[in-house]
N, C-alpha and C positions, 0 to 999 in steps of 0.2 A: 637225537639222530641227525646227522648232517644232511643238509639239503643239497642234492646235486644240481639244483637249478640256480646257480649263481650267475650274475649278469655277464661276466666275461665269456661264458660258454655259449652264449646265444648270439648268433649273427643274424642280421636282417636278411629276409628272403631276397632272391635275385630279382632283377628288374623286368625281365621279359614277361609279357602277358601270355596266358594260356587261353585258348578258345575251344569251345565244344558245342555240341548240338548242331542243328541245321545252320547253314550259312546265313549271315545277316540278311541278305537280300531275299532269302527264302522263308524267313521267319516273320511272325507278326510282331515280335518284340525282342528286346535285348535285356538280358539279366546280367548285371555286373556285380561280381563278388570281390570285395576288397580284401585280398590276402594279407596285406600289411596291417590292416585293422584287426584281423583275427589274430595275427602274430602278436600285435601289441596288447590285445585284450588278454591273451593267455599270459604274457609276461607280467602284466599288471596284477593279475590275480595270483600268479605264482609268488611274486614278491610280497604281496599283501599277507600271505599265510606262512612265510618263512618262520621256522624251519620245517613246517609240514609239507609233505609232497603234494603237488598239484597234478592231478590226473586230468583226463578230458573225456566227457561223454560225447560220443559221435554217432549215436543211434539215428535212425531215420535219415540215412545218407548224409550224415553230419548236418542234421537239421536242414536238409534240403540244399546244402551248399556244395555237396560232392565229396564223398569219402576219398576218392583217388587223389584229389587235389589237397584236401585238408589234413589228412593224416601225416603225409610227409612234412608238411609245413609245421604241424604241432610237434612232430619229432625233432625238427630242427630247432624249434623254440625251447626244447628241453623236456618235453612230455615223455614219460617212460611207461605210463599205465593208461590204458584205454578201456572205457565201458561201452558196451553195445547192448542191443536188446536181444538179438538172435545170433545163433552160431553161424549162420550164413554171412552176417556182417563181420563176425570175428575172423572168418576165413579171408575176407578181403583186407581187413586191417593187418592180419599176419603177413600177407604178401607185401604190404606197404611199409610195415614197421617190424622187420623180422626179430628184433631183439626186445620187443615190448612185452609187457604183461597185459593180458586181455581177459576181462571178466564179462560174462554174458548174464545180463540182469534178469532175463526171463527164465533163467534156470535150465534144468536138465529135463529132457523128455526121453522116455524109454525108447531105445533104438538109436539115439543120437550120439552114443559114445564114440563111434569111429569118426564122426565129424569133429568132435571136440579134440580127439587125438590129432587129426589132420591139421587143425588150426592151432594146436597147442594152446587151447583156450580153457578157462576155468569157469564152470557154471557157478552162479550165485544161488545156492540152495534155498528154496522158499517154503518147503513143507517137509514134514517127516516122511511122507510118501516119496518125494523126490530124493531125500537123503537115502532111503532104503534102496531105491533104484540105482542111485549113484554108487553106493557101497557094493552092490551086486556087480555093477560094471567094473569097478576097480578090482574086485576080487577075481573076476573072470578074465580080465585083460592084463592085469599086472601093471596097468598104467599108474603113474605117480605124479600126475600133473597138478593135483590139488584142487581145492574148491573154496569158494566163499560161502558164508552163511548170512542170510538176511533175517533180522529179528524185527518184528513189527512193534514199534513203540508208540503208535497212535494214528497212523494214516489209514490203517485197515484196508490195505490192498493185499499185496503179496507179503509173505514173511511168516516165520515161525512165531508162535505166541511166546510170551515171557516164560511160561512154564516149560514149553517144549525146548526152547533154546537153553534153559538152565540144565535140562537133562543132557543136551548135546555137549554142554560144557565139560561133562565128565570125561569126554574123549581126550581132553587135553592132557590127561594123565598118561596117555599112551604115546610112545615115541613116534609112531607112525599114524598120527591122528588125521593127517591129510588136509587140515584146515589152514588157509592162508589169509583169510580176511573175515572180519565180522563187520557187517554194515547195517544201517537202518536209514530211513528216509523221512525228512521233515514233511509235515502236512501243511504248515502255515508260516514257513520262513519268510515269505514275502510280506507278511504283516508282523513286524518285530514285536509288537506289544501283545500278541496273542499268548496267553499263558501256556498253551500247549507246547510252545517251543521250549520253555524251561523244563516242563515235565519230561519231554522227550530227551533233552540233554541229560537230565539227572538219571532217567531210567537207563539210558545207554551207558552212561558212566558206570553205573552199578553192575550192569551185565558184563561189561568189559573185564571186570575183575576175575571172571570165570574163564577168560580167554587170553590170559597173559602169554606173551610170546608171539602173537600174531597181530597184524595191523587192524586198526579200527577206522571206519569211515562213516560219517554222518552228514556232513555239510554238502548241499547242492549249491547252485549258483547263488541263490538268495541267502542260504545258510552261511556263506562266507562273509556276509555283511551283517551278521548278528554280532558275535564276539568270539574270541579265541577258544572259549570253552566248547564251541561247536566243531573245531577243526580236527581234533584227534590226530591220526597219522596221515590220512589222505583226504583231500577235499575233491569233490566231483563236479566241477562246473560243466554246464552244457550250453543252454541257451545264451548265457551271458557272453560266451566266446563269440557268438554270432550277432551280437549287438542288442539283444533283448535286455531291457532294463531289469536288473535283479533287485532294484530298490524302488518299487512302484510308489508314486507320489513324491519322489525326490528326483533331482537331476540325474540323468543316466550317467553312471561312471564309465560305461563302456563306449568304445568307438563304434559308429554305425558301419554296417558291413554290406547291406543290400541296396542296390538301385535297380528298379525294374521299370523299363520304358516300353510302351507299345505304340504301334503305328496307327495314325488316323487314316482310315480308308476313304472316308467321304464326309463332307459337311452338307447337311440338308437344311433347307428353310421350311418351317412348318407354320401354318396359320393357327391362330387361337382355336382351341378345341380339338386339334389333331392329337392322336395318341401315338405312343412309342412302345414297341416290343410286344411279345406274346401276352395275351390276356388284356391288352389295352389298359394296363394298370396305372399308367401315367398319362395325364391329359395336360396339354399346354394351356396355361392360363393367360398367355399373351403370344403374339407372334414370336417364334423362337428359332434359334439355330442349334442344330444337334450335330455333334461330331460322333461318327461311328468308328469305334476303335477295335483293332484286331486282337482281342483277348476276351476269353470267356471262362466258364467254369472248367473247361478242359485244360486251362492254363493256370488253375489254382485260384481264380477270382471267385469268391464264394457267391452263390446265387442270391443270397439274402442281402448283399451289399447295396444294391441299387435302390433308388427311391421310387415309391409309388406316391400318389397324391395323399395317401393316408400315413405314410411313414417316410422319414428322412433317410436318404442313402448316404454314401460316403463320397469323399472328394478325391479328385485326381488333380495333378498340377499340369497346366498347359501355359507355357510362356511365363512360368513362375507364379501364376495365379490359380487359386482354387476354383474348380468347376465341379458341379455335382453330377454323379451318375444318376441316370433316370431310366425308368422302365425295367423290365426283367432282364437279367443277364442271361445270354444264350450260351451255348457250348463254345462258340468261337468269337462272339461279338459282345460288346457293351456299348451303351450310348451315354453321352455326356452333354449336358446343357451348356453351350458356350455363348449364349445370347449376350452376356455382359462383357465378352472380350471385344477389343477393338476389331474393326473390319481388317481382314488380312492376317490377324494374329494366329489363326489356326486354318490349316488347309490340308489337302491330301499330302500324306507322308510326314506331316508334323509328328514329332514323338511326344507322347503324353507320359508323364511320370506317374506310375501306379503305386510304387513303393520307393521312397527315397526323400531326402531333404527333410522338410518339416513333417512329411507323411512317412515316418519310419514304421517299422514292423509293429511296434506297440500301438502307435496312433491308428494305423490301418485296422489292426485287430479290434481296438476299442470301438471304432466307427462301425465295424461289421458285427458287433456284439460277440466278439471272440477275443483271442489273445495273440500276441506276437508269435508264440510257438506255432500256432496253427497256420499263420501266414507263411512262415518260413517252410514248414514241412509240406505245404500245399504247392510250393513253387513248381510250375509245370515243366515238362521236358521239351516243349515245342519252341521255347525261346532260344535264340542264339545266346550262348553263355560266354562271358569274358571273366576270367579270374585275373585281376590286375594286382600288381605289386606296388 
């Protein structure tokens, strides 16, 4: 199958920046999203899997980066197929990419048929009950938009069982079977040595023999970095497009995308023994200077990130140097110990980097006991946003 994503067809995005959210002077922070990096990440993955088609997963508002800005960019990069979680997301993608193929990963719910018709989106069927409801809708509406089928090969979330999907394979004998995609999902692609990866590849290969004539899709972001046996007809990168490392433990092959800075509101001097924040969970062990920053859990900063005297918190960057968050994070504020910075290095209106540089989404997620995916999808809407090219 020829790959439509050849290099001459993809031009770099335009140079003008896009802004959104509250004005910078009215916001506590500035979130910068590097569109050129997303464009380059998609192209890199697309070229890696040639001649397989490279789709894009843009659920969760394009992993927190903004559907309205990201979908047109990926279309310009050559993406023809998009995966979302909900039909409401599919409706937005359809408006932004009118000629695209759109799959809804969370499947079909009874009563949602008109929404699928409006978005011209295809559900990924995840159970025999869903399939029955979908067939009933198709029979009553006469709609012929098609659907995908998800077979569970080992992750044990959504999906038909092996036996169930084998029975569905009999539909392929009908001229109007209505199936357009067979997919599954890796459980451990980010740990290449895990034997479950090979078992899932082999199982999916065997099941595909029952579905000749429609496309198959198995590889997510990390699956692309296993080997070509995982590629099938379509790969589905998501988080890797937005700078999350698809190869944990190795250098990140993706370009960083996110930079989040927040404003210092005040610098306070504390005596030894003073406490910071709700619950007085952090106590100064020396005379300290504390910078109070205009970001909190309403802005996507996880409450568990800051330090108590019993647990280490995470770092932010001020003046290029790491400083530790201290005390409990509030809805709108967090505190940082800046005692070791030179006098004058931090003051009111200094911008502290919460995500960016050496503190990329993966590093921030690890320090918070989470993952880069959660960091991205938690990005708040109160920041001034800049989509730069």
